[in-house]
Short mmCIF file of the C-alpha atoms (twelve columns), coordinates in Angstrom:
data_MODEL
# 
_entry.id   MODEL 
# 
loop_
_atom_site.group_PDB 
_atom_site.id 
_atom_site.type_symbol 
_atom_site.label_atom_id 
_atom_site.label_alt_id 
_atom_site.label_comp_id 
_atom_site.label_asym_id 
_atom_site.label_seq_id 
_atom_site.Cartn_x 
_atom_site.Cartn_y 
_atom_site.Cartn_z 
_atom_site.pdbx_PDB_model_num 
ATOM 1   C CA . MET A 1   -0.059  -0.029 -0.028  1 
ATOM 2   C CA . SER A 2   1.153   3.666  -0.586  1 
ATOM 3   C CA . ILE A 3   1.893   4.857  2.995   1 
ATOM 4   C CA . THR A 4   2.443   8.407  4.381   1 
ATOM 5   C CA . ASN A 5   3.092   8.629  8.157   1 
ATOM 6   C CA . PHE A 6   1.512   11.592 10.132  1 
ATOM 7   C CA . PRO A 7   1.663   12.315 13.824  1 
ATOM 8   C CA . ALA A 8   -1.084  10.500 15.477  1 
ATOM 9   C CA . GLY A 9   -4.331  12.399 16.269  1 
ATOM 10  C CA . ASN A 10  -5.932  12.502 19.787  1 
ATOM 11  C CA . SER A 11  -7.390  9.063  19.459  1 
ATOM 12  C CA . SER A 12  -4.044  7.363  19.043  1 
ATOM 13  C CA . ALA A 13  -1.510  9.851  20.474  1 
ATOM 14  C CA . SER A 14  -1.096  8.150  23.670  1 
ATOM 15  C CA . ALA A 15  -0.016  4.924  21.903  1 
ATOM 16  C CA . GLY A 16  2.314   6.776  19.730  1 
ATOM 17  C CA . ILE A 17  0.855   5.023  16.629  1 
ATOM 18  C CA . PRO A 18  1.632   6.666  13.232  1 
ATOM 19  C CA . VAL A 19  -1.252  7.088  10.858  1 
ATOM 20  C CA . THR A 20  -1.098  5.190  7.506   1 
ATOM 21  C CA . LYS A 21  -2.571  7.748  5.048   1 
ATOM 22  C CA . VAL A 22  -4.900  6.213  2.404   1 
ATOM 23  C CA . THR A 23  -4.156  7.160  -1.211  1 
ATOM 24  C CA . ILE A 24  -5.402  6.252  -4.576  1 
ATOM 25  C CA . PRO A 25  -2.657  3.617  -5.056  1 
ATOM 26  C CA . ALA A 26  -3.562  2.327  -1.606  1 
ATOM 27  C CA . LEU A 27  -7.197  1.638  -2.791  1 
ATOM 28  C CA . ALA A 28  -5.813  -0.271 -5.794  1 
ATOM 29  C CA . GLU A 29  -3.845  -2.297 -3.466  1 
ATOM 30  C CA . MET A 30  -6.891  -2.994 -1.363  1 
ATOM 31  C CA . LYS A 31  -8.786  -4.352 -4.262  1 
ATOM 32  C CA . ARG A 32  -5.804  -6.542 -5.233  1 
ATOM 33  C CA . GLN A 33  -5.821  -7.923 -1.690  1 
ATOM 34  C CA . GLY A 34  -9.638  -8.278 -1.729  1 
ATOM 35  C CA . LYS A 35  -9.965  -5.864 1.237   1 
ATOM 36  C CA . PRO A 36  -13.174 -4.035 1.258   1 
ATOM 37  C CA . ILE A 37  -13.060 -0.169 1.096   1 
ATOM 38  C CA . SER A 38  -15.345 1.711  3.428   1 
ATOM 39  C CA . ALA A 39  -16.377 5.235  2.176   1 
ATOM 40  C CA . LEU A 40  -18.628 7.892  3.671   1 
ATOM 41  C CA . THR A 41  -19.730 11.401 2.724   1 
ATOM 42  C CA . ALA A 42  -18.523 14.217 4.991   1 
ATOM 43  C CA . TYR A 43  -19.298 17.987 5.142   1 
ATOM 44  C CA . ASP A 44  -17.787 19.521 8.332   1 
ATOM 45  C CA . TYR A 45  -14.848 19.184 10.704  1 
ATOM 46  C CA . SER A 46  -16.535 17.343 13.655  1 
ATOM 47  C CA . SER A 47  -18.300 14.570 11.650  1 
ATOM 48  C CA . SER A 48  -15.227 14.160 9.481   1 
ATOM 49  C CA . ARG A 49  -12.978 13.769 12.408  1 
ATOM 50  C CA . LEU A 50  -15.369 11.119 13.905  1 
ATOM 51  C CA . ALA A 51  -15.351 9.153  10.761  1 
ATOM 52  C CA . ASP A 52  -11.711 9.325  10.190  1 
ATOM 53  C CA . GLU A 53  -10.983 8.197  13.712  1 
ATOM 54  C CA . ALA A 54  -13.527 5.328  13.110  1 
ATOM 55  C CA . GLY A 55  -11.262 4.157  10.346  1 
ATOM 56  C CA . ILE A 56  -13.208 5.113  7.218   1 
ATOM 57  C CA . ASP A 57  -10.913 4.756  4.211   1 
ATOM 58  C CA . LEU A 58  -12.428 7.392  1.922   1 
ATOM 59  C CA . LEU A 59  -14.372 10.468 2.800   1 
ATOM 60  C CA . LEU A 60  -16.228 12.220 -0.040  1 
ATOM 61  C CA . VAL A 61  -17.213 15.816 0.315   1 
ATOM 62  C CA . GLY A 62  -20.315 15.200 -1.678  1 
ATOM 63  C CA . ASP A 63  -22.448 17.668 -3.576  1 
ATOM 64  C CA . SER A 64  -25.255 15.979 -1.621  1 
ATOM 65  C CA . LEU A 65  -24.384 18.661 1.034   1 
ATOM 66  C CA . ALA A 66  -26.920 20.683 -1.156  1 
ATOM 67  C CA . MET A 67  -29.666 18.763 0.184   1 
ATOM 68  C CA . VAL A 68  -28.576 17.301 3.571   1 
ATOM 69  C CA . VAL A 69  -26.792 20.489 4.819   1 
ATOM 70  C CA . LEU A 70  -28.055 23.410 2.784   1 
ATOM 71  C CA . GLY A 71  -31.686 22.247 2.370   1 
ATOM 72  C CA . HIS A 72  -31.999 22.205 -1.435  1 
ATOM 73  C CA . GLU A 73  -34.245 19.776 -3.233  1 
ATOM 74  C CA . ASN A 74  -31.274 18.291 -5.329  1 
ATOM 75  C CA . THR A 75  -27.648 18.620 -5.845  1 
ATOM 76  C CA . LEU A 76  -27.693 21.094 -8.693  1 
ATOM 77  C CA . ALA A 77  -27.768 24.266 -6.683  1 
ATOM 78  C CA . VAL A 78  -24.631 23.989 -4.872  1 
ATOM 79  C CA . THR A 79  -21.672 26.152 -5.988  1 
ATOM 80  C CA . VAL A 80  -17.994 25.703 -6.350  1 
ATOM 81  C CA . ASP A 81  -17.173 28.108 -3.606  1 
ATOM 82  C CA . GLU A 82  -19.623 26.346 -1.245  1 
ATOM 83  C CA . MET A 83  -17.944 22.976 -2.130  1 
ATOM 84  C CA . LEU A 84  -14.525 24.544 -1.480  1 
ATOM 85  C CA . HIS A 85  -15.666 25.932 1.857   1 
ATOM 86  C CA . HIS A 86  -16.856 22.497 3.142   1 
ATOM 87  C CA . THR A 87  -13.835 20.557 1.720   1 
ATOM 88  C CA . ARG A 88  -11.506 22.870 3.609   1 
ATOM 89  C CA . ALA A 89  -13.351 22.018 6.855   1 
ATOM 90  C CA . VAL A 90  -13.108 18.368 6.156   1 
ATOM 91  C CA . ARG A 91  -9.587  18.420 5.078   1 
ATOM 92  C CA . ARG A 92  -8.562  20.019 8.494   1 
ATOM 93  C CA . ALA A 93  -10.185 17.103 10.471  1 
ATOM 94  C CA . VAL A 94  -8.653  14.180 8.332   1 
ATOM 95  C CA . ARG A 95  -5.451  12.510 9.157   1 
ATOM 96  C CA . ARG A 96  -5.777  9.028  7.492   1 
ATOM 97  C CA . ALA A 97  -8.748  8.803  4.996   1 
ATOM 98  C CA . LEU A 98  -8.450  9.879  1.469   1 
ATOM 99  C CA . VAL A 99  -10.347 13.175 1.039   1 
ATOM 100 C CA . VAL A 100 -12.295 13.287 -2.358  1 
ATOM 101 C CA . ALA A 101 -14.242 16.360 -3.302  1 
ATOM 102 C CA . ASP A 102 -17.392 16.251 -5.617  1 
ATOM 103 C CA . MET A 103 -17.116 18.714 -8.446  1 
ATOM 104 C CA . PRO A 104 -20.535 20.342 -8.518  1 
ATOM 105 C CA . PHE A 105 -22.928 20.758 -11.514 1 
ATOM 106 C CA . GLY A 106 -21.620 23.252 -14.103 1 
ATOM 107 C CA . SER A 107 -18.144 23.158 -12.913 1 
ATOM 108 C CA . TYR A 108 -16.855 20.564 -15.452 1 
ATOM 109 C CA . HIS A 109 -19.624 20.490 -18.109 1 
ATOM 110 C CA . GLY A 110 -18.077 22.933 -20.445 1 
ATOM 111 C CA . PRO A 111 -14.589 23.129 -22.051 1 
ATOM 112 C CA . VAL A 112 -12.049 20.595 -20.580 1 
ATOM 113 C CA . ALA A 113 -9.794  23.565 -19.740 1 
ATOM 114 C CA . GLU A 114 -12.559 24.991 -17.471 1 
ATOM 115 C CA . GLY A 115 -12.970 21.720 -15.750 1 
ATOM 116 C CA . LEU A 116 -9.305  21.489 -15.298 1 
ATOM 117 C CA . ALA A 117 -9.044  24.983 -13.686 1 
ATOM 118 C CA . ASN A 118 -11.871 24.183 -11.364 1 
ATOM 119 C CA . ALA A 119 -10.224 20.849 -10.306 1 
ATOM 120 C CA . VAL A 120 -7.095  22.639 -9.599  1 
ATOM 121 C CA . ARG A 121 -8.824  24.953 -7.255  1 
ATOM 122 C CA . PHE A 122 -10.009 21.881 -5.177  1 
ATOM 123 C CA . VAL A 123 -6.515  20.456 -4.857  1 
ATOM 124 C CA . LYS A 124 -4.707  23.818 -4.330  1 
ATOM 125 C CA . GLU A 125 -7.172  25.905 -2.290  1 
ATOM 126 C CA . ALA A 126 -9.085  23.254 -0.403  1 
ATOM 127 C CA . GLY A 127 -6.628  20.362 0.067   1 
ATOM 128 C CA . ALA A 128 -8.552  17.702 -1.813  1 
ATOM 129 C CA . GLU A 129 -6.647  14.599 -2.736  1 
ATOM 130 C CA . ALA A 130 -8.745  13.644 -5.520  1 
ATOM 131 C CA . VAL A 131 -11.895 15.029 -7.279  1 
ATOM 132 C CA . LYS A 132 -15.026 13.109 -8.390  1 
ATOM 133 C CA . ILE A 133 -16.869 13.752 -11.650 1 
ATOM 134 C CA . GLU A 134 -20.006 12.303 -12.967 1 
ATOM 135 C CA . GLY A 135 -20.448 10.544 -16.308 1 
ATOM 136 C CA . PRO A 136 -18.268 9.044  -18.962 1 
ATOM 137 C CA . ARG A 137 -16.057 12.179 -19.519 1 
ATOM 138 C CA . VAL A 138 -13.021 10.407 -20.649 1 
ATOM 139 C CA . GLU A 139 -11.231 13.394 -22.094 1 
ATOM 140 C CA . LEU A 140 -11.513 15.303 -19.034 1 
ATOM 141 C CA . VAL A 141 -10.352 12.412 -16.821 1 
ATOM 142 C CA . ARG A 142 -7.326  12.206 -19.029 1 
ATOM 143 C CA . ALA A 143 -6.617  15.870 -18.863 1 
ATOM 144 C CA . LEU A 144 -6.918  15.795 -14.989 1 
ATOM 145 C CA . THR A 145 -4.630  12.741 -14.790 1 
ATOM 146 C CA . ASP A 146 -2.218  14.234 -16.888 1 
ATOM 147 C CA . ALA A 147 -2.309  17.336 -14.583 1 
ATOM 148 C CA . GLU A 148 -1.585  15.060 -11.592 1 
ATOM 149 C CA . ILE A 149 -4.895  15.350 -10.159 1 
ATOM 150 C CA . PRO A 150 -6.329  11.926 -9.007  1 
ATOM 151 C CA . VAL A 151 -9.840  11.225 -10.251 1 
ATOM 152 C CA . VAL A 152 -12.798 9.133  -9.095  1 
ATOM 153 C CA . GLY A 153 -15.419 8.471  -11.751 1 
ATOM 154 C CA . HIS A 154 -19.049 8.112  -11.144 1 
ATOM 155 C CA . LEU A 155 -21.532 6.040  -13.418 1 
ATOM 156 C CA . GLY A 156 -25.012 4.677  -13.147 1 
ATOM 157 C CA . LEU A 157 -27.537 6.804  -11.416 1 
ATOM 158 C CA . THR A 158 -25.753 10.173 -11.574 1 
ATOM 159 C CA . PRO A 159 -27.649 12.671 -9.506  1 
ATOM 160 C CA . GLN A 160 -26.465 15.744 -11.440 1 
ATOM 161 C CA . SER A 161 -28.314 14.173 -14.543 1 
ATOM 162 C CA . LEU A 162 -31.699 13.662 -12.875 1 
ATOM 163 C CA . HIS A 163 -33.501 15.762 -15.265 1 
ATOM 164 C CA . ARG A 164 -32.362 13.771 -18.294 1 
ATOM 165 C CA . MET A 165 -32.861 10.623 -16.493 1 
ATOM 166 C CA . GLY A 166 -36.372 11.649 -15.412 1 
ATOM 167 C CA . GLY A 167 -35.626 11.447 -11.810 1 
ATOM 168 C CA . TYR A 168 -33.679 9.090  -9.441  1 
ATOM 169 C CA . ARG A 169 -33.999 5.798  -11.353 1 
ATOM 170 C CA . VAL A 170 -32.074 2.638  -11.354 1 
ATOM 171 C CA . GLN A 171 -29.818 2.549  -14.445 1 
ATOM 172 C CA . ALA A 172 -28.429 -0.343 -16.719 1 
ATOM 173 C CA . ARG A 173 -31.514 -2.517 -16.499 1 
ATOM 174 C CA . THR A 174 -31.235 -3.930 -19.906 1 
ATOM 175 C CA . ALA A 175 -28.534 -5.835 -21.685 1 
ATOM 176 C CA . GLU A 176 -27.574 -2.911 -24.042 1 
ATOM 177 C CA . THR A 177 -27.424 -0.365 -21.169 1 
ATOM 178 C CA . ALA A 178 -25.455 -2.715 -19.034 1 
ATOM 179 C CA . ARG A 179 -22.950 -3.204 -21.780 1 
ATOM 180 C CA . LYS A 180 -22.614 0.454  -22.267 1 
ATOM 181 C CA . LEU A 181 -22.079 0.976  -18.573 1 
ATOM 182 C CA . LYS A 182 -19.233 -1.683 -18.668 1 
ATOM 183 C CA . ARG A 183 -17.608 0.046  -21.728 1 
ATOM 184 C CA . ASP A 184 -17.787 3.552  -20.022 1 
ATOM 185 C CA . ALA A 185 -16.208 2.175  -16.781 1 
ATOM 186 C CA . LEU A 186 -13.434 0.520  -18.703 1 
ATOM 187 C CA . ALA A 187 -12.840 3.779  -20.716 1 
ATOM 188 C CA . LEU A 188 -12.635 5.818  -17.484 1 
ATOM 189 C CA . ALA A 189 -10.212 3.398  -15.980 1 
ATOM 190 C CA . ASP A 190 -8.096  3.481  -19.054 1 
ATOM 191 C CA . ALA A 191 -8.092  7.270  -19.019 1 
ATOM 192 C CA . GLY A 192 -6.649  7.295  -15.472 1 
ATOM 193 C CA . ALA A 193 -9.569  7.192  -13.026 1 
ATOM 194 C CA . GLY A 194 -8.343  5.780  -9.758  1 
ATOM 195 C CA . ALA A 195 -11.809 4.510  -8.706  1 
ATOM 196 C CA . ILE A 196 -15.285 4.444  -9.931  1 
ATOM 197 C CA . VAL A 197 -18.496 4.887  -7.901  1 
ATOM 198 C CA . LEU A 198 -21.383 2.806  -9.235  1 
ATOM 199 C CA . GLU A 199 -24.668 4.057  -8.095  1 
ATOM 200 C CA . GLY A 200 -28.232 2.696  -8.474  1 
ATOM 201 C CA . VAL A 201 -27.459 -0.213 -10.828 1 
ATOM 202 C CA . PRO A 202 -28.391 -3.773 -10.585 1 
ATOM 203 C CA . ARG A 203 -26.232 -6.140 -8.458  1 
ATOM 204 C CA . GLU A 204 -25.287 -8.337 -11.279 1 
ATOM 205 C CA . VAL A 205 -24.236 -5.515 -13.495 1 
ATOM 206 C CA . ALA A 206 -22.066 -4.077 -10.807 1 
ATOM 207 C CA . ALA A 207 -20.575 -7.406 -10.051 1 
ATOM 208 C CA . GLU A 208 -19.475 -8.051 -13.635 1 
ATOM 209 C CA . ILE A 209 -18.153 -4.510 -13.879 1 
ATOM 210 C CA . THR A 210 -16.090 -5.004 -10.693 1 
ATOM 211 C CA . ALA A 211 -14.772 -8.328 -11.793 1 
ATOM 212 C CA . VAL A 212 -13.241 -6.929 -15.072 1 
ATOM 213 C CA . LEU A 213 -12.277 -3.347 -13.875 1 
ATOM 214 C CA . PRO A 214 -8.461  -2.911 -13.024 1 
ATOM 215 C CA . VAL A 215 -9.446  -0.130 -10.548 1 
ATOM 216 C CA . PRO A 216 -11.815 -0.382 -7.462  1 
ATOM 217 C CA . THR A 217 -15.570 0.198  -7.705  1 
ATOM 218 C CA . ILE A 218 -17.424 1.864  -4.885  1 
ATOM 219 C CA . GLY A 219 -21.039 1.011  -4.640  1 
ATOM 220 C CA . ILE A 220 -24.123 2.741  -3.430  1 
ATOM 221 C CA . GLY A 221 -27.192 0.843  -4.256  1 
ATOM 222 C CA . ALA A 222 -25.089 -1.460 -6.480  1 
ATOM 223 C CA . GLY A 223 -25.041 -4.567 -4.412  1 
ATOM 224 C CA . PRO A 224 -22.255 -6.264 -2.263  1 
ATOM 225 C CA . GLU A 225 -19.779 -7.344 -4.943  1 
ATOM 226 C CA . CYS A 226 -18.294 -3.836 -5.376  1 
ATOM 227 C CA . ASP A 227 -14.798 -3.351 -4.029  1 
ATOM 228 C CA . GLY A 228 -16.216 -0.866 -1.450  1 
ATOM 229 C CA . GLN A 229 -19.331 0.797  -0.210  1 
ATOM 230 C CA . ILE A 230 -20.332 4.420  0.401   1 
ATOM 231 C CA . LEU A 231 -23.355 5.976  2.257   1 
ATOM 232 C CA . VAL A 232 -24.367 9.432  2.916   1 
ATOM 233 C CA . PHE A 233 -23.513 10.463 6.548   1 
ATOM 234 C CA . HIS A 234 -27.023 11.848 7.274   1 
ATOM 235 C CA . ASP A 235 -28.575 8.639  5.925   1 
ATOM 236 C CA . LEU A 236 -26.597 6.326  8.103   1 
ATOM 237 C CA . LEU A 237 -27.530 8.260  11.254  1 
ATOM 238 C CA . ASN A 238 -31.143 9.135  10.312  1 
ATOM 239 C CA . LEU A 239 -30.439 12.704 10.198  1 
ATOM 240 C CA . THR A 240 -32.622 13.273 6.980   1 
ATOM 241 C CA . PHE A 241 -36.249 14.201 7.134   1 
ATOM 242 C CA . ALA A 242 -37.352 11.726 4.301   1 
ATOM 243 C CA . PRO A 243 -37.845 8.140  3.838   1 
ATOM 244 C CA . ALA A 244 -34.653 6.082  3.293   1 
ATOM 245 C CA . ALA A 245 -33.914 4.655  -0.085  1 
ATOM 246 C CA . LYS A 246 -33.900 0.927  -0.434  1 
ATOM 247 C CA . PHE A 247 -30.163 0.661  -0.200  1 
ATOM 248 C CA . VAL A 248 -29.827 2.800  3.066   1 
ATOM 249 C CA . ARG A 249 -29.198 0.935  6.307   1 
ATOM 250 C CA . ARG A 250 -29.799 3.177  9.553   1 
ATOM 251 C CA . TYR A 251 -26.929 2.409  11.909  1 
ATOM 252 C CA . ALA A 252 -28.177 4.840  14.562  1 
ATOM 253 C CA . ASP A 253 -31.032 7.162  15.217  1 
ATOM 254 C CA . ALA A 254 -29.170 10.178 15.976  1 
ATOM 255 C CA . GLY A 255 -31.975 12.430 14.770  1 
ATOM 256 C CA . SER A 256 -34.144 11.261 17.767  1 
ATOM 257 C CA . LEU A 257 -31.150 11.333 20.137  1 
ATOM 258 C CA . ILE A 258 -30.390 14.975 19.247  1 
ATOM 259 C CA . ARG A 259 -34.065 16.061 19.310  1 
ATOM 260 C CA . GLU A 260 -34.605 14.594 22.802  1 
ATOM 261 C CA . ALA A 261 -31.458 16.197 24.126  1 
ATOM 262 C CA . ILE A 262 -32.540 19.586 22.776  1 
ATOM 263 C CA . GLU A 263 -35.984 19.175 24.274  1 
ATOM 264 C CA . HIS A 264 -34.499 18.260 27.698  1 
ATOM 265 C CA . TYR A 265 -32.288 21.360 27.501  1 
ATOM 266 C CA . ARG A 266 -35.363 23.642 26.781  1 
ATOM 267 C CA . GLU A 267 -37.216 22.117 29.686  1 
ATOM 268 C CA . ASP A 268 -34.323 22.686 31.998  1 
ATOM 269 C CA . VAL A 269 -34.211 26.307 30.975  1 
ATOM 270 C CA . GLU A 270 -37.874 26.816 31.375  1 
ATOM 271 C CA . HIS A 271 -37.948 25.356 34.857  1 
ATOM 272 C CA . ARG A 272 -34.696 27.199 35.834  1 
ATOM 273 C CA . ILE A 273 -32.783 23.890 36.341  1 
ATOM 274 C CA . PHE A 274 -30.052 24.927 34.043  1 
ATOM 275 C CA . PRO A 275 -27.718 26.418 34.872  1 
ATOM 276 C CA . SER A 276 -27.176 25.094 38.447  1 
ATOM 277 C CA . ASP A 277 -25.023 26.665 41.051  1 
ATOM 278 C CA . GLN A 278 -22.244 24.286 40.160  1 
ATOM 279 C CA . GLU A 279 -22.400 25.485 36.631  1 
ATOM 280 C CA . SER A 280 -22.117 29.077 37.582  1 
ATOM 281 C CA . TYR A 281 -18.981 31.291 38.228  1 
ATOM 282 C CA . HIS A 282 -18.695 32.879 41.734  1 
ATOM 283 C CA . LEU A 283 -16.760 35.877 43.132  1 
ATOM 284 C CA . PRO A 284 -13.803 35.162 45.214  1 
ATOM 285 C CA . LYS A 285 -14.788 35.031 48.955  1 
ATOM 286 C CA . PRO A 286 -12.865 38.307 49.986  1 
ATOM 287 C CA . ALA A 287 -14.664 40.150 47.180  1 
ATOM 288 C CA . ARG A 288 -18.080 39.200 48.621  1 
ATOM 289 C CA . THR A 289 -17.557 41.302 51.803  1 
ATOM 290 C CA . PRO A 290 -18.961 44.821 51.021  1 
ATOM 291 C CA . SER A 291 -17.469 47.956 52.467  1 
ATOM 292 C CA . ALA A 292 -19.338 50.177 54.949  1 
ATOM 293 C CA . GLN A 293 -20.264 52.549 52.259  1 
ATOM 294 C CA . ASP A 294 -21.532 49.764 50.051  1 
ATOM 295 C CA . LEU A 295 -23.832 48.696 52.989  1 
ATOM 296 C CA . ALA A 296 -24.921 52.315 53.733  1 
ATOM 297 C CA . ASP A 297 -25.774 52.866 49.978  1 
ATOM 298 C CA . PHE A 298 -27.771 49.582 49.765  1 
ATOM 299 C CA . TYR A 299 -29.582 49.210 53.066  1 
ATOM 300 C CA . GLY A 300 -29.722 52.916 54.344  1 
ATOM 301 C CA . ALA A 301 -27.240 54.928 56.462  1 
ATOM 302 C CA . GLU A 302 -29.073 54.109 59.728  1 
ATOM 303 C CA . THR A 303 -28.309 50.442 59.179  1 
ATOM 304 C CA . VAL A 304 -24.647 50.960 59.314  1 
ATOM 305 C CA . VAL A 305 -23.544 51.962 62.865  1 
ATOM 306 C CA . ASN A 306 -20.256 53.039 64.299  1 
ATOM 307 C CA . GLY A 307 -17.332 50.773 64.884  1 
ATOM 308 C CA . ASP A 308 -18.411 50.019 68.527  1 
ATOM 309 C CA . ALA A 309 -21.615 48.333 67.204  1 
ATOM 310 C CA . LEU A 310 -19.774 46.336 64.519  1 
ATOM 311 C CA . GLN A 311 -17.537 44.103 66.516  1 
ATOM 312 C CA . ASP A 312 -17.420 41.629 63.697  1 
ATOM 313 C CA . PHE A 313 -17.918 43.444 60.415  1 
ATOM 314 C CA . GLY A 314 -17.287 40.247 58.281  1 
ATOM 315 C CA . GLU A 315 -20.064 38.436 60.167  1 
ATOM 316 C CA . PHE A 316 -22.303 41.483 59.597  1 
ATOM 317 C CA . SER A 317 -21.542 41.438 55.859  1 
ATOM 318 C CA . GLU A 318 -22.271 37.730 55.416  1 
ATOM 319 C CA . ALA A 319 -25.674 38.287 57.209  1 
ATOM 320 C CA . ALA A 320 -26.374 41.343 55.003  1 
ATOM 321 C CA . LEU A 321 -25.602 39.352 51.949  1 
ATOM 322 C CA . SER A 322 -28.154 36.668 52.797  1 
ATOM 323 C CA . LEU A 323 -30.994 39.056 52.858  1 
ATOM 324 C CA . LYS A 324 -33.250 38.675 49.801  1 
ATOM 325 C CA . GLU A 325 -34.663 42.157 49.469  1 
ATOM 326 C CA . PRO A 326 -33.053 45.669 50.079  1 
ATOM 327 C CA . ARG A 327 -34.449 48.048 52.429  1 
ATOM 328 C CA . GLN A 328 -37.614 49.706 51.122  1 
ATOM 329 C CA . SER A 329 -37.442 53.492 50.974  1 
# 
């Protein structure tokens, strides 16, 4: 495997264990060894750090952030600048996983030179270690590879093509379309793609492509025979507000957990249970003793007597501080 050692993060610093950085050549070696590749989408520092520390091999800053983070109906609205912003956040968190950035709709659909310029921004400005593009764009993949930019392809159900496809529909369901998908995958690999995402295709088709392709396949809704699997972070943890797709498995109900925690917080605030005295800051004890003038101003001059009457000023001060209400005028 291709290895780069980094200082260990907080999770392994105590053991002094170096981090084995995942790279595109490392993914190829995992395929050769028959070791499944785990992949997950990521959009911010905290979730990316958790995923990286959990040992995920590939983190995709997916254009799905348009939907699960920004609230759009589909992926088409997200911009290059928004994708760069989130890629930077993810890259700051990651020590081990390969960071791949989705190139959003419109950033590579024109001249190859334009797509190359935008890809350079993801590597140079945001720290991406590879970019992902949708569709059989062989010429663009070759240009990116020649420019030393690793590429992950994406075939099958390509969300940026939803209008052409008539919605999110399973692809390659006929012998002819399955053969075309296979040809496209081989062409992308030949052009230099280091891995290919297969989304929304029959299991049998994905298995056949995986068997003949020299680079890893990462499946999502493409069956278990792919070299790896990817899910959307929010789908895995039930942080979405829509029914799950057939291929999604919920591994935790973080949505309910977070909602209950927030409701509990609100109730504690409303009942003045939060914050408690232990969760509050206090004056140092010497600062709690008021001066004679402070007492005179607060409780009235007649309350503060001469020194003969105040044998223990400190005791008087503590008693004064315990009073609930000031003197009424």
